[in-house]
N, C-alpha and C positions, 0 to 999 in steps of 0.2 A: 504493499499500500504506500509506504514512504517513498519508494522509487517512482511511483506514478505521480505523486505529488511534485517531486522534483523535476519530472519531465513536463509539468504543466507550464512552467515559465518559458522554456524555449518554444513551446507550441504557441503560446500567447504572443510572444515577441515576434516570432516568425510569421504568424497569421496576420498581425498588424502590418508588418512590412509588406507582406504579399498583397494584402487588400490595398494598401496605398499604391503600390506598383500597378496593380490591375486598374484602378481608377484613373491613374494618370496616363498609363499606357494606352488604355482604351480611348481616352479623350484625345490624346495626341494623334492616334491613327485615324479616328473619325474626323478630327479637325482637318487633317491633311487629305483624306479621301472623300469625305462627305457621302451623300447618297443614302439610300434606304437600307442597304445591306449592312449588317453589323459586322464589319470586317475587323474591327478592333478586338472584340471578344474572340473571334475566330483565331486571329493571330496570337492572342494571349493563351488560348486553349491549346494551340499547336505548340508554342514555345514551352509552356508548362508541361505538356505531355512528354515532350522530348527530354526536358530537364528531369522529369520524374523518372524516365527511363534510365537516364544517365546515373542518376543518384542511386536507384535501386540496384543497378548493375554494379556500381562501385562498392556499395555496402555489401553486396554478396561477394565481391572479390576480396574485400577486407575480412570477411568471415566473422564468426561469432566472437572470436577472441579480441577484437578491436574494442577497447574501452570507450571510444568516441562514437561508435556506431549508434547507440540508442539516442544520444544527444543530436547527432547529425540528422537522424531520421525524424526526431521530434521537431527540430527547428526547421530544417529544409523541406522535409517530406510533408509531414502532417501540417506544420505551421505555414511556412512561406508559400510553398506550392499549393497547399490546401486553400490559403487565402488569395493567392494569385490566379489560379484557374477557378472557374466558377460555372458549374453546370446550371445553377439556378439562373444566372444572367443569360446563358445561352437559351435556356427554356423560355424565359420571359421575352427575350428578342424574337424567338421563333413564334410565339403566341401573338405578339404585337404585329409582326409581319403578316400573319394569317388574318388577324382581325383587321388590318389595314388594307386587305384586299390584295396582298403581295404573296399569293400562295406559292408561286414559282420560287421566290426568294426564301420563303419559309422552308420548302422542301430542299432547296440548295443548301441552306444553313444546316439542316439536320444531316444531310449526306456528307458535306465537307467536314463538319466538326467530328462526325463519327469516324469516317475513313481516315482523314488526315491525322487526327489525334491518336488513334490506335496505332497507325503506321509509325508515327514519330516516337511513341512510347516504346514500341518494339526496336526501333532503330537505336534509340538511346540505350536500351538494355543490351543490345547486340554489341555496341561499341565498348561498353565498360564491364560486362559480366564476365566472370571467369570462363576460360576456355577449357573444354574437355581434352584431355591428353589423348592423342591418337595412338593406337597400338602399333 
């Protein structure tokens, strides 16, 4: 129980930083691109998915013996990347597109977020995860 309480602080700090980066990153992309399509959240979800893959692969490579692993996962994975990427914003953007009569953009948003973010998380994992020794 004590360990869980100690890991709450890095989650809290990471989440706050991630959420700030999401808000400002989204605003910057949308200000430069404009339009109806929520490109800012798509870019953030893609970047965050790739970073999550990199982080989880790196933690797997470091192994269970690394004392920093729980703190890195709490701060960067659960905290920062959890606050940075946001499925709820993606979902709300999609609903707003649909309700605004932009059904094609809504479906495009679903397809791109799903395909690209899963692909980038896998790519990040592939880059950093430990390699199996060949016989």
